[in-house]
C-alpha positions, 0 to 999 in steps of 0.5 A: 089331775082326773081325766074328768075335770081335764075335760071339763066333765064332773062325773065323779063328784062324790069320789072327787071330794072324798079323795081331795079331803083325804089328800088335804087331811094329810097335808095339814095333819103334816104341817100341824105336826111340824107344831106339835099338833094334831088337827083336832087340837089345831081346831080348838086352837083356832076356834078359841083363837078369837078371845071369846071363851067356849064351853065345851060343848060348844066347842065340839060343835066349832071342831064337829066332835062329840062332847064326849071325845073332847074331854081328852082333847082339852085334858091334853091341851090344859095339861101341856099349858095351851088352853085355859079351863075356867069355871067352877067344877062339878058335873053340868057345870059350864067350864069356859076355855080359853087359849093361854099365852102360849097357846095363842103364839103357838097358833100365832105360828101355826096359822102362816104354815097351814095357809102356805098351803092354800097358795096358788102354787100348791092348789092352782087356785088364785086369790079370787078362787080362793076365797070362792072355793071357801065359800062354797065350803062352807055351804056343803059344810053347813048344809051337810052339818044341818041334815039336809040330805032329808030324801033317801038316796036311791039304791040303799042296799048294801052291795052282796 
């Protein structure tokens, strides 16, 4: 725990956020790897798990990657039988993506392991705090994604 948090001060929120994101990414990546998945692959399975067929462009937005970056990711998941690509082949044609039965089974196995990292013993947050934290993360992510930082930050120069 940092001294700022222990004393109730939050003087370094940007750095705290960067550190926390890095630690969380490492911890979740380790859990996903136990199921043979990368974080991005888990994101694809999670996005497709509700049964909605998504286009690659819609899926790219959902997991926050560029559509061009998603192609290799989807090709891999299709090749190993976790995702099904349907539609008429051809440039510019919509190709719906959905989970295969195997993809559904793998996600069903991996999801509890991921949620295991959200337990109070791991995060220090009780159920109410976890729900509030999830809500706050969603708000921040949506605002950052929408590019609501229209004001130029102070000190735009680079360090020398």
